C-alpha positions as CSV (number, residue, x, y, z in Angstrom):
1,M,25.0,1.3,-2.2
2,Q,25.4,2.3,1.4
3,S,26.4,5.9,0.4
4,E,23.5,5.8,-2.1
5,R,20.9,5.3,1.0
6,E,22.4,8.0,3.0
7,K,22.2,10.1,0.1
8,L,18.6,9.2,-0.6
9,L,17.2,9.9,2.9
10,R,19.1,12.9,3.7
11,A,17.6,14.2,0.6
12,V,13.8,13.2,1.2
13,R,11.7,16.0,1.0
14,R,8.0,14.3,1.3
15,V,7.7,11.4,3.6
16,V,4.9,9.0,4.8
17,I,5.7,7.3,8.1
18,K,3.2,4.6,9.5
19,V,3.2,3.3,12.9
20,G,1.3,0.1,13.8
21,T,-0.7,-1.1,16.3
22,T,2.0,-3.1,18.5
23,T,3.9,0.4,18.7
24,V,0.7,2.8,19.6
25,T,-0.8,0.3,22.2
26,G,0.5,-1.2,25.3
27,A,-0.5,-4.6,26.8
28,E,-3.7,-3.6,28.5
29,G,-5.1,-1.8,25.4
30,E,-3.9,1.5,26.5
31,L,-2.0,4.6,24.6
32,C,1.8,3.6,25.0
33,R,3.1,7.4,25.6
34,E,6.6,6.2,26.1
35,R,6.8,4.9,22.5
36,I,4.4,7.4,20.8
37,E,5.8,10.4,22.4
38,P,9.5,10.2,20.9
39,I,7.4,9.7,17.3
40,A,5.5,12.4,17.3
41,H,8.7,14.8,18.9
42,S,10.7,13.6,15.7
43,I,8.0,13.9,13.2
44,A,7.6,17.7,14.6
45,G,11.3,17.9,14.0
46,L,11.1,16.6,10.5
47,M,8.5,19.5,9.8
48,K,10.3,22.1,11.4
49,A,13.1,21.2,9.1
50,G,11.0,21.8,6.0
51,R,10.0,18.2,5.2
52,Q,6.4,17.3,4.7
53,V,5.0,14.3,6.5
54,V,2.0,12.3,6.3
55,L,1.5,10.0,9.1
56,V,-0.9,6.6,8.9
57,S,-1.8,5.3,12.4
58,S,-2.9,2.3,13.2
59,G,-4.3,1.6,16.9
60,A,-8.0,2.5,17.1
61,V,-9.2,-0.9,17.4
62,G,-6.7,-1.4,20.1
63,L,-7.4,1.6,21.7
64,G,-11.2,1.0,21.9
65,R,-10.9,-2.5,23.0
66,G,-9.0,-1.1,26.1
67,W,-11.5,1.4,26.6
68,L,-14.4,-1.2,26.5
69,G,-12.5,-3.6,28.8
70,L,-12.3,-5.9,25.8
71,H,-8.4,-6.3,25.5
72,R,-8.3,-9.8,27.1
73,S,-11.2,-11.2,24.6
74,R,-10.7,-12.6,21.3
75,L,-12.3,-10.1,18.8
76,D,-14.3,-12.9,16.7
77,D,-17.2,-10.9,15.9
78,L,-16.8,-8.2,13.0
79,V,-19.2,-5.9,14.3
80,T,-17.5,-5.7,17.8
81,K,-14.5,-4.8,15.9
82,Q,-15.9,-2.1,14.3
83,A,-17.5,-0.6,17.2
84,C,-14.0,-0.8,19.1
85,A,-12.7,1.2,16.0
86,A,-15.5,4.0,16.2
87,V,-14.5,4.3,20.2
88,G,-10.8,4.1,19.8
89,Q,-10.4,6.4,16.7
90,S,-11.5,9.4,19.0
91,L,-9.0,8.4,21.5
92,L,-6.3,7.9,19.2
93,M,-6.9,11.4,17.5
94,D,-7.4,13.0,20.8
95,A,-3.9,11.6,22.0
96,Y,-2.2,12.7,18.7
97,K,-3.9,16.5,19.2
98,D,-2.6,16.4,22.6
99,L,0.9,15.3,21.6
100,F,1.5,17.3,18.7
101,S,0.4,20.5,20.4
102,K,3.6,20.8,22.4
103,W,5.2,21.4,19.2
104,E,2.6,23.9,17.7
105,V,1.9,21.2,14.8
106,K,-1.8,21.4,13.4
107,I,-3.4,17.9,12.6
108,A,-5.9,16.8,10.3
109,Q,-8.0,13.4,10.6
110,V,-8.5,11.5,7.1
111,L,-10.4,8.3,7.2
112,L,-10.2,6.3,4.2
113,T,-12.1,3.4,2.8
114,E,-11.6,0.9,-0.2
115,E,-13.7,2.7,-2.9
116,D,-11.3,6.0,-2.0
117,F,-8.5,4.0,-3.9
118,S,-10.8,2.1,-6.4
119,N,-12.6,4.9,-7.9
120,W,-10.5,6.9,-9.9
121,R,-12.6,10.5,-9.3
122,R,-12.2,9.9,-5.5
123,Y,-8.7,9.0,-5.7
124,S,-8.0,12.1,-7.5
125,N,-10.0,14.2,-5.0
126,L,-8.2,12.6,-2.0
127,R,-4.6,13.7,-3.5
128,Q,-6.0,17.1,-3.8
129,T,-7.4,17.5,-0.3
130,M,-4.1,16.3,1.1
131,E,-1.8,18.5,-1.3
132,K,-4.1,21.5,0.4
133,L,-3.7,20.0,4.0
134,I,0.3,19.7,3.3
135,G,0.4,23.1,1.6
136,F,-1.3,24.7,4.9
137,G,1.7,23.2,6.7
138,V,-0.9,20.7,8.4
139,L,-0.2,16.9,9.4
140,P,-2.5,14.7,7.9
141,I,-3.2,11.5,10.3
142,V,-4.5,8.5,8.1
143,N,-6.3,5.3,9.1
144,E,-8.8,3.3,7.3
145,N,-12.4,4.1,8.4
146,D,-12.9,0.5,10.2
147,T,-16.5,1.6,11.2
148,V,-17.8,1.5,8.0
149,S,-15.0,-0.4,5.9
150,T,-14.3,-4.1,6.7
151,A,-11.8,-4.3,3.9
152,E,-8.9,-4.4,6.6
153,L,-10.7,-6.1,9.4
154,E,-11.9,-9.1,7.1
155,S,-9.6,-12.2,7.0
156,V,-11.6,-14.0,4.2
157,S,-10.4,-14.6,0.7
158,Q,-11.4,-12.1,-2.0
159,G,-10.8,-14.6,-4.8
160,T,-10.1,-13.1,-8.1
161,R,-11.1,-10.1,-6.7
162,S,-8.3,-7.7,-5.7
163,V,-9.1,-5.1,-3.2
164,A,-7.1,-1.9,-2.8
165,F,-5.7,-2.5,0.4
166,S,-6.3,-4.8,3.3
167,D,-4.2,-3.5,6.2
168,N,-2.3,-0.1,7.0
169,D,1.0,-1.1,5.5
170,R,-0.2,-1.2,2.2
171,L,-2.5,1.7,2.7
172,A,0.6,3.7,3.5
173,A,2.0,2.4,0.4
174,L,-0.8,3.8,-1.6
175,V,-0.6,7.2,0.4
176,M,2.9,7.5,-0.7
177,S,1.9,6.3,-4.3
178,G,-0.7,9.0,-4.6
179,L,1.1,11.9,-3.0
180,E,4.5,10.7,-5.2
181,A,6.4,11.1,-1.9
182,D,10.1,10.4,-1.9
183,A,10.2,8.0,0.9
184,L,7.8,5.5,2.9
185,V,8.9,4.5,6.8
186,L,7.1,1.5,8.4
187,L,7.8,1.6,12.3
188,T,7.4,-1.4,13.7
189,N,8.3,-3.7,16.8
190,V,11.3,-5.6,15.1
191,D,14.7,-4.1,13.8
192,G,13.9,-5.0,10.6
193,L,13.8,-7.9,7.5
194,I,15.6,-10.2,9.2
195,G,17.3,-13.4,7.6
196,P,20.7,-14.2,5.3
197,A,22.1,-12.0,3.1
198,P,25.4,-11.2,1.8
199,G,28.2,-10.7,4.3
200,S,25.5,-11.6,7.0
201,R,24.7,-14.1,9.4
202,S,21.4,-15.8,9.6
203,G,19.2,-14.0,11.9
204,D,20.8,-10.4,11.0
205,V,18.7,-7.3,10.0
206,I,19.4,-7.2,6.1
207,P,20.5,-3.5,5.9
208,L,19.7,-3.0,2.2
209,V,17.6,-4.3,-0.4
210,A,18.0,-3.5,-4.2
211,E,15.3,-6.0,-5.4
212,I,12.7,-7.8,-3.5
213,T,13.1,-11.6,-4.9
214,P,11.3,-14.5,-4.2
215,E,13.7,-15.8,-1.9
216,L,13.4,-12.6,0.3
217,K,9.5,-13.2,0.4
218,T,10.3,-16.4,2.2
219,F,11.7,-14.6,5.3
220,A,8.5,-13.0,5.9
221,A,6.6,-14.2,9.2
222,G,2.9,-14.0,9.5
223,P,1.2,-11.2,11.5
224,S,2.3,-9.9,14.7
225,G,0.9,-10.8,18.2
226,G,-1.0,-7.3,18.4
227,G,-1.4,-6.1,14.8
228,R,-2.9,-7.4,11.6
229,G,0.0,-7.0,9.5
230,G,3.3,-8.8,9.3
231,M,6.7,-8.7,7.6
232,R,5.3,-10.1,4.6
233,T,2.7,-7.1,4.1
234,K,5.5,-4.6,4.7
235,L,7.4,-6.4,2.2
236,E,4.5,-5.6,-0.2
237,A,4.3,-2.3,0.6
238,A,8.0,-1.5,0.3
239,E,7.7,-3.0,-3.1
240,I,5.0,-0.5,-4.0
241,A,7.4,2.2,-2.6
242,M,10.3,1.1,-4.6
243,N,8.4,0.5,-7.8
244,C,6.9,4.3,-7.5
245,G,10.5,5.3,-7.6
246,G,11.0,6.2,-3.8
247,A,12.9,4.4,-0.9
248,A,11.4,2.6,1.8
249,V,12.6,1.6,5.4
250,I,11.5,-1.2,8.0
251,A,12.5,-0.6,11.5
252,N,11.9,-0.2,14.9
253,G,9.5,2.5,16.4
254,N,10.2,1.3,20.0
255,H,13.9,3.2,20.0
256,A,13.1,7.0,20.5
257,D,15.8,8.0,17.9
258,T,14.8,5.8,15.1
259,I,13.1,8.5,12.8
260,E,16.2,11.1,13.2
261,R,18.8,8.4,12.4
262,I,16.8,7.2,9.6
263,F,17.1,10.7,8.2
264,A,20.6,11.3,9.0
265,G,21.4,8.3,6.5
266,E,22.5,6.0,9.5
267,N,22.2,2.2,8.7
268,V,19.2,1.6,10.7
269,G,16.7,-1.0,10.0
270,T,16.3,-2.4,6.3
271,A,16.2,0.0,3.7
272,F,14.8,-0.5,0.0
273,L,16.1,1.2,-2.8
274,P,14.2,3.0,-5.5
275,A,13.4,1.0,-8.5
276,R,11.3,2.1,-11.4
277,R,8.7,5.0,-11.6
278,M,5.3,4.8,-12.5
279,R,3.4,7.9,-12.9
280,G,-0.3,9.1,-12.6
281,K,-3.2,6.8,-13.7
282,R,-0.6,4.0,-14.4
283,R,0.3,3.6,-10.7
284,W,-3.4,3.5,-10.0
285,I,-4.1,1.0,-12.5
286,A,-1.2,-1.1,-10.9
287,Y,-1.5,-0.8,-7.2
288,A,-4.8,1.2,-6.0
289,A,-7.6,0.1,-8.5
290,D,-9.9,-2.5,-7.2
291,V,-9.7,-5.4,-9.9
292,R,-13.2,-6.2,-10.5
293,G,-12.6,-9.4,-13.3
294,R,-10.3,-11.3,-15.0
295,V,-9.7,-11.9,-18.9
296,M,-7.4,-14.8,-20.1
297,V,-5.7,-14.4,-23.3
298,D,-4.3,-16.5,-25.8
299,A,-0.5,-16.8,-26.7
300,G,-1.1,-14.2,-29.6
301,A,-2.5,-11.7,-27.2
302,H,0.1,-12.4,-24.9
303,R,3.0,-11.7,-27.2
304,A,1.1,-8.5,-28.7
305,I,0.8,-6.8,-25.2
306,T,4.1,-7.8,-23.8
307,Q,6.2,-7.5,-26.9
308,K,4.6,-5.1,-29.7
309,K,3.2,-2.8,-26.9
310,A,-0.6,-3.3,-28.4
311,S,-3.9,-2.8,-27.1
312,L,-6.0,-5.9,-26.2
313,L,-8.8,-7.2,-28.5
314,A,-11.7,-9.0,-27.5
315,S,-10.9,-11.5,-30.0
316,G,-7.5,-12.4,-28.1
317,I,-9.7,-13.3,-25.2
318,V,-10.1,-17.2,-24.2
319,R,-12.4,-16.7,-21.3
320,V,-14.0,-14.0,-19.1
321,E,-14.1,-14.5,-15.5
322,H,-16.6,-12.3,-13.1
323,H,-18.8,-9.6,-13.9
324,F,-16.8,-6.0,-14.9
325,A,-18.8,-2.8,-16.5
326,P,-16.8,-0.4,-18.7
327,M,-14.1,1.6,-17.0
328,D,-13.6,-1.3,-14.2
329,V,-10.0,-2.3,-14.0
330,V,-9.5,-6.1,-15.0
331,S,-6.6,-8.4,-14.5
332,I,-5.2,-10.0,-17.6
333,V,-3.5,-13.7,-17.0
334,D,-1.9,-16.0,-19.6
335,A,-3.2,-19.1,-20.6
336,E,-1.5,-20.4,-17.4
337,G,-3.5,-18.1,-15.2
338,R,-0.5,-15.9,-14.4
339,E,-1.3,-12.4,-14.3
340,F,0.8,-10.4,-16.1
341,A,-1.0,-6.9,-17.0
342,R,-4.1,-4.9,-15.6
343,G,-5.9,-2.7,-17.7
344,I,-9.1,-0.4,-17.8
345,A,-11.9,-2.2,-19.8
346,N,-13.6,-0.3,-22.5
347,C,-16.7,-2.5,-22.4
348,A,-18.6,-4.6,-19.9
349,S,-17.7,-8.4,-19.6
350,E,-20.8,-9.5,-21.4
351,E,-19.7,-7.7,-24.6
352,A,-16.2,-8.7,-24.4
353,E,-17.5,-12.6,-24.1
354,R,-19.4,-12.2,-27.1
355,F,-16.4,-11.3,-29.2
356,S,-14.1,-13.3,-27.5
357,G,-12.0,-16.2,-29.7
358,K,-13.8,-14.3,-33.0
359,K,-10.5,-14.3,-35.0
360,G,-10.4,-12.3,-38.4
361,G,-6.4,-12.4,-38.2
362,R,-3.9,-14.2,-36.8
363,G,-2.8,-14.4,-33.0
364,G,-4.5,-11.9,-30.4
365,E,-4.4,-9.1,-33.1
366,G,-7.7,-10.1,-34.6
367,A,-10.4,-8.3,-36.9
368,A,-10.7,-4.6,-37.6
369,S,-14.4,-5.7,-36.2
370,S,-13.1,-7.0,-33.0
371,P,-13.8,-4.1,-30.2
372,V,-10.8,-3.4,-28.1
373,L,-11.3,-4.6,-24.7
374,V,-8.4,-2.5,-23.3
375,T,-6.3,0.2,-25.1
376,R,-2.8,0.1,-24.7
377,D,-2.5,3.7,-22.9
378,N,-4.5,1.8,-20.2
379,I,-2.2,-1.4,-19.7
380,V,0.2,-1.6,-17.2
381,L,2.6,-4.7,-17.4
382,L,3.2,-6.5,-13.9
383,Q,6.8,-6.8,-12.7
384,N,8.1,-10.1,-13.4
385,P,5.4,-11.1,-16.2
């Protein structure tokens, strides 16, 4: 598999690279040019060699709090975080413009909110704009628009509602998915995923991952000191990349030659090999869309969806949770509440609830008069249902 890793990474044409707050900023909230300048140089080298690159960069809040003299204070106030982001984003882009101008690389700022992923039309428009920028030879630099969006800054539970992204690791994976990039590189302040693996001692970096198992997820730690993500969110991002048919690498961005070594096929960090590939709207349903409601189905409907590739009729629904409108994405769960699929609703939650359980046939197949809540073409089965 090591040779497969080398072959994959050497052949990458389009890559999304994400740098975290701990890489971008120093201890006093200043830009860490010592770490960022080599990364910028490496990206310029990739582009000169004919590869297409998108950079997802954290650091706006960190730079803003440093500029405002708040780097020693706890930012418990959401509005203060948003103010720091407003100040820091301009500092971040100014720094990148200065750095990349040395290698004649033009940059573009792309600030995104949750709605840019949860709305199919906006998602499609975003992809078209990014494709145009890449076609112009411009380096898009992506960040969440923290000044107006709180999805990443908040740490509250969303209940049954699943937000499109809550950190820049997942944002980078969704950008990678939307652009059908070949690889996702997550640069952080550790050498990779650390934990026991066949042939390695506990505490070693796991060099290669072909499947993200529940056991592997137990090795993931919480958020890092200066950032909002952590190894858990990086594993989730890598899993999205794998399921979209791409490779992913988690590596230490504090080493000047990390990017060059990754794309030379060297054994740097933890590499994740591609798995299955979803395309187009199916990717959007599975990963990018904002899940608005949840429907619990009976055993017959569960079998019909998972084994017979059937649509979901309202008659197969046991319970409807939370309001949703036509064209919203809903979570489909079994009788034990385990999510096994997602889909685009044809009707509102009120209509689905009115017909739920009213069977004219057996199992989840229902009567001809029962409306179709989700057509088969708009259902995506999730991994390990």
